[in-house]
C-alpha positions as CSV (number, residue, x, y, z in Angstrom):
1,X,17.6,65.2,-170.1
2,X,15.4,62.4,-171.3
3,X,17.8,59.6,-170.3
4,X,16.8,60.0,-166.7
5,X,13.1,59.3,-167.3
6,X,12.5,55.6,-166.4
7,X,10.7,53.5,-169.1
8,X,10.9,56.2,-171.8
9,X,11.5,54.8,-175.3
10,X,14.9,55.7,-176.5
11,X,13.8,56.8,-180.0
12,X,12.2,60.0,-178.6
13,X,14.0,63.3,-178.8
14,X,13.0,66.4,-176.9
15,X,11.0,67.8,-179.8
16,X,9.4,64.5,-180.9
17,X,8.3,63.8,-177.3
18,X,6.9,67.3,-176.9
19,X,4.9,66.8,-180.2
20,X,3.8,63.4,-179.1
21,X,2.5,64.5,-175.7
22,X,0.7,67.5,-177.2
23,X,-0.9,65.4,-179.9
24,X,-2.3,63.0,-177.2
25,X,-3.6,65.7,-174.9
26,X,-6.6,67.9,-174.6
27,X,-7.1,71.2,-172.7
28,X,-9.9,71.1,-170.1
29,X,-11.9,74.2,-169.0
30,X,-10.2,74.2,-165.6
31,X,-6.8,74.7,-167.2
32,X,-5.5,71.2,-167.0
33,X,-3.9,69.6,-170.0
34,X,-5.2,66.0,-169.9
35,X,-3.2,63.3,-171.7
36,X,-4.7,60.1,-173.1
37,X,-2.3,57.2,-172.4
38,X,-2.4,53.5,-173.0
39,X,-5.4,52.9,-170.8
40,X,-9.0,53.7,-171.3
41,X,-9.6,54.9,-167.8
42,X,-9.7,58.6,-167.1
43,X,-8.4,60.1,-163.8
44,X,-5.5,57.8,-163.2
45,X,-1.8,58.2,-164.0
46,X,-1.2,57.5,-167.7
47,X,1.7,55.8,-169.4
48,X,2.9,57.0,-172.7
49,X,6.0,56.8,-175.0
50,X,7.1,53.3,-174.0
51,X,6.4,52.7,-170.3
52,X,7.0,56.1,-168.9
53,X,4.5,58.0,-166.8
54,X,3.1,60.9,-168.8
55,X,3.5,63.5,-166.1
56,X,7.1,62.6,-165.6
57,X,7.9,62.8,-169.3
58,X,6.0,66.1,-169.6
59,X,8.0,67.6,-166.7
60,X,11.3,66.5,-168.4
61,X,10.2,68.0,-171.7
62,X,8.2,71.1,-170.9
63,X,9.8,72.2,-167.6
64,X,13.3,70.7,-167.8
65,X,15.7,70.0,-165.0
66,X,14.2,66.6,-164.2
67,X,15.9,64.9,-161.3
68,X,15.2,61.1,-161.1
69,X,15.6,61.0,-157.3
70,X,12.6,63.3,-156.8
71,X,8.9,62.7,-157.6
72,X,6.7,64.8,-159.9
73,X,3.7,66.3,-158.0
74,X,0.5,67.6,-159.5
75,X,-0.5,70.9,-157.9
76,X,-4.0,70.6,-159.4
77,X,-4.5,67.1,-158.0
78,X,-5.5,65.6,-161.4
79,X,-3.3,62.5,-162.0
80,X,-3.5,62.6,-165.8
81,X,-2.7,66.3,-166.1
82,X,0.5,67.2,-167.9
83,X,0.1,71.0,-167.8
84,X,3.7,72.3,-167.0
85,X,2.5,75.0,-164.6
86,X,0.7,72.3,-162.5
87,X,3.8,70.1,-162.1
88,X,6.7,70.4,-159.7
89,X,9.3,68.0,-158.2
90,X,9.3,67.1,-154.5
91,X,11.0,64.6,-152.3
92,X,8.9,61.5,-151.5
93,X,8.4,62.7,-147.9
94,X,7.2,66.1,-149.0
95,X,5.0,64.6,-151.7
96,X,3.3,62.4,-149.0
97,X,2.9,65.4,-146.7
98,X,1.2,67.5,-149.4
99,X,-1.2,64.7,-150.4
100,X,-4.7,65.5,-149.4
101,X,-6.7,63.1,-147.2
102,X,-10.4,62.6,-147.5
103,X,-12.3,63.1,-144.2
104,X,-14.4,60.0,-144.9
105,X,-13.4,56.4,-145.6
106,X,-14.6,54.7,-148.8
107,X,-17.7,53.5,-147.0
108,X,-18.6,57.0,-145.9
109,X,-17.6,56.8,-142.2
110,X,-16.0,59.8,-140.7
111,X,-12.2,59.2,-140.2
112,X,-10.6,60.1,-136.9
113,X,-7.4,62.1,-136.7
114,X,-4.3,60.3,-135.3
115,X,-3.3,62.1,-132.1
116,X,0.4,61.6,-132.8
117,X,0.5,63.1,-136.3
118,X,-2.6,65.1,-136.6
119,X,-3.4,63.4,-139.9
120,X,-6.4,61.1,-140.5
121,X,-5.9,57.5,-139.5
122,X,-5.2,55.2,-142.4
123,X,-7.8,52.6,-141.3
124,X,-11.3,53.5,-140.3
125,X,-12.0,52.0,-136.9
126,X,-15.6,51.2,-137.7
127,X,-14.7,49.4,-141.0
128,X,-11.9,47.6,-139.3
129,X,-14.1,46.3,-136.5
130,X,-16.7,45.2,-139.0
131,X,-14.1,43.4,-141.0
132,X,-12.8,41.6,-137.8
133,X,-16.3,40.6,-136.9
134,X,-16.9,39.1,-140.4
135,X,-13.5,37.3,-140.1
136,X,-14.4,35.8,-136.7
137,X,-17.8,34.6,-138.1
138,X,-16.1,33.0,-141.1
139,X,-13.6,31.3,-138.8
140,X,-16.3,30.0,-136.5
141,X,-18.3,28.7,-139.5
142,X,-15.2,26.9,-140.8
143,X,-14.5,25.3,-137.5
144,X,-18.1,24.2,-137.2
145,X,-17.9,22.6,-140.7
146,X,-14.7,20.8,-139.9
147,X,-16.1,19.5,-136.6
148,X,-19.3,18.3,-138.4
149,X,-17.2,16.5,-141.0
150,X,-15.3,14.7,-138.3
151,X,-18.4,14.0,-136.3
152,X,-17.6,16.1,-133.2
153,X,-20.5,17.9,-131.6
154,X,-20.4,21.6,-131.9
155,X,-19.2,23.4,-128.8
156,X,-21.4,26.0,-127.2
157,X,-19.7,29.1,-125.7
């Protein structure tokens, strides 16, 4: 049922949307069917056929039984894949639990597991402490500039 797909242009029928998605997609050696959407970036979720997410539209057309209250999950982990055998619907909580976490932060530091949940912490402690240090340095420099503008001698700690 295509009416449940948010952002999908109303002029598409089941057959025309299927043809449209297949025309805009390309098979990869790993088995993924990669769609080319409105953006030029590869490896991100793509929008097609109006403002609908391509993987959601593909699930509704190729698999069927789309439920708007559930999210479409990629078993392969490739966000722009629309291969029907790689897509399934999950609740938001289940989708978050199955999402893989990288063992390093974006700066390459090892992430610590959270003792309460057993998952990696969202914020890297080392990056967080460095960011706080930079913030304190900026604040101290701003206070020093303001005192110099008023003519007050800088305080020494």
